[in-house]
N, C-alpha and C positions, 0 to 999 in steps of 0.2 A: 874676071877672076880676082877676088880680093887678095891684097898683099898681106904679108905677115903682120904688119902693124895694124891693119884693119881687123884681121882675125883676132889679134890680141885684145883690141878694144872691145870687140863684140863679146869675147869670152869674159872680159872683165865686167861688162854690163850685165851679161846673163848671170854670172855668179852673184853679183850685187842684188839683182832683182829676185833671184831664187831665194836668197837669204831673207829678203823683205817679205816675199810671199809666205815663207815659213813663219816669220814673225807675226804677220797680221792675219793669216788664214787660220784662225783658231777660235774656239767657242767664246773667248773673251771679247771678240770683235762684235758679237751679235747684239749685246744689250744696248749699245749706244748707236746702233744703225737701224734704218727702217726695215731691214730684213728681220728684225726682232718681231715685227707684226705677224707675218705668216708663221713664225716659229711659235706663236701662241696656240696653234692648231695642229691636229693630227689628221683630220679628214682631208683627202686630196683636194676636193673642191673648195674647201675653206682656205687652204693654203694658196690655191690659184687665185681666188677672188681677192683675198686681202693682200696677197703678193702684188697683184696687178694694181690694186688701189694704192698701196703704199708706194709703189714705184711711180705711179702717176702723180701723187701728191708730194713727191720728193724734191721740193725746192724750198729753200729757207733753212732755218736752224733744225738740226736733226731731232733735238728734243721736242720741238714744236710739231714736227711731222709725226713723230711717234705718238704724242698726246692726241693729235687730231684723229689719227687712225683708231686709237682706242676709243675715242668719243664716238666715231662712226660705228665701231663694233657694238658698243653699248646700245646705240639706237636700233641696231638689228638684233637685239636680245642676246648678244653674245654668240650667235650662230648664223653667220652670213649666208651660207648655202641654204639652210633650212628657211631662213627669212625670204630669200629670193624665190625659192620654189613654192613656198606655201603662204606668202603674205596675201592679204586682201587689201582692197583699195584704201580703206580707212587707215591701215597700218603705215601708209606712205606719208601721212601728214607729219609724223614726228621727224621725218628726214628733211623737212623744209627748213629746219633750223641749222642744218649743217653747212659750214662754209670754211674754206681754207684758202686764203689769198684770193685768187681769181676763180677758184673752183666753188660754184655755188649750188643752190638747190636744183636748178634746172639741170645742171650737169649730173648731180647725184641721182636724180630720178631717171635720167636717160641711161646711166650706167646700170641701174637696177633693171630697166627695160631690156637692155642688151643681154645681161646675164640671164634673165628669165627666159628670153628667147633662145639663147645658146644652149643652156643646160636642159631645156625641154627637148632638145634634139641631139645633144652630144654629152658624153660622160666627162670629157676633159676639155679644158680651154686650149690644150695643145692643138686640137683639131682646127681651131680658128686660124692657126698660122701655117697649116699645111695646104699648099696649092691643090686644086682638084686632081691634077695628074700625079700627085704624091711626090713630086720632085722639088724638095725644099732648097731654096737658096735664100740668103739674107734679104736681098733686094726684093725678090718675089714674095717671100714670106711676110715681111713687115708691111710691104705695100698692100698685099692682099688682105692682111689682117685689118688695116685701117679702112679699106673699102667695105669689108664685111661688117666691121664694127658700126659703121654709119649707114648701113643698108636699110635700117628700119624706117618706116614711113614717118615716124615722129622725131627723127634725129634733128636736134637743134643746131643751127649753124655755129652758135657760140661755143659749143662743146668741142668742135673739131680742133680747136687750138690745143686741146689736152692730149691728143693722140697724134703722133707725127708719122711721117713716111719718108723713105729715102728719096722718093720722087720730088719731095719738097726741098731736097738738099740738106735736110736736117741730119744731125748726128744720130738722132733717135736714141738719145742717151737713156731715157727712162725705159723704153721698150727693150733695149739691149741689156740693161741692168736686170729687168724682170726675167728675160730669157736666161741670163746667167744663173739666176737663182733657181729656176726650174730645171735647167738642163745639166749644169755641172754637178759632178758627184765625186767626192773623194772621202777620205776617212776622217776629215776634220770637223764635220758637222755643221758647217756654215751654210753652204749651198745645198739645195734639197735633192737634185738629181731625180725628180719624179717623172720627168718626160724622157722618152727614149727614141722617138722618131726624128727629133732634131738632135744632132750630135755636137759635143763640145767643140769640135773642129769647125763647125758651121757658124759659131757665134762671132759677133763683132764686138769690139771693145766699147764699153760705155764711156764715151769721151766727154767728160765734163771739164770745167775750168781747171780743177785740180790735176786731173789726169793729163790734160793737154799741156799744162805748164811744166810738169815734171818730165813728160815725154819729150818736149822740145829741148829742155835742158840736157837731156841725154841723147839728143840728135836722132831720136826715133821718128820724128815728123819733119818733113821738108816742106810740105804744102803750107802756103802762107795763111790762108783762111782756115777756119774750123767748120767743117761740114761733113756730109756723109763720106765723101772721098777721103777726108782726113782720118776718119774712124777706120775705114778700110785700109788705108796706108799703114796706120799704126798696127792694126791687127796682123797685116802681112809681115811687118818687121818682127813682131812678137812670135810669129810662126817659125822664124829662124831659130828661136830659143826652145819652143815646144810646139811642133806642128799639130799635135793632137789636142792640145788644151791651151791655146794662146791667151785666153781671157782670164786664166788664173792670175795673170800679172796685173789685173785690175786691183787686186789686194795690195800689191806693192806700190803701184803708181798713185792710187787713191790714198792709201795709208800715208805715203810720203807727203802728199799734197796737203792732207788734213792735219795729221799729228805732228809733223816736223816742219811745217811751213816757215817757222821763224829761223830755223837753222839749216835750211836746205843746202846752202852753198858749201857748208863744211861737211855735209853728209854724202853728197853725190860723189861718185868716183871721178877722178880727173881724167877727162877724155879730150 
């Protein structure tokens, strides 16, 4: 049973983070973040495809990530879903020039193969995360997605490093970020909320270096290493503040880590 001092600290942290969510979870956030890429589209499948691709390529400077995603969109004639469904073999040649850090042409062509296969059988990418029995949990959903993603006969070994799984003890930051974009819905217009079988309460925090650093300063993480269990621990702590939508605090923790990293000590509440 927490004592009054612990309750006071928890209340203080919740109020602080709620204020930061309100500050960062607004349309102004979109333009400088990779989520701006799926916001270029209105068709559900285009949002899913480019949301997944933007999340996958989300390492390095955000302006570079955004520019590389726009380059990829242009190579697919500005219509990713139409290109994936209707392309012919010669059309793929133009994609051989695409590269972002360690993501190269082999990876690009396999992503196209997977999306072609999936959308030939399903209307939404959400189906790829739902276990056969329909009972979604983060560990099963993300692990099952990776197995399915690499189930095609031509899946290259090198591409597997770009899609993680909880069974690898990865935080699965990029997948969790993509799921946040697709699943969360509020009135602020940043996240899309176009998926309905996975619930916001099922999401796990996208735990990158910025989020991890701020969360540790707020004593929201006790685990020494940063892995899948760390992301789960952080999510469970945040459920104390909002059990139905814990991942909304990604805006606060990430925003603090990126925008205010030089003055963090003077901004965080004294706990």
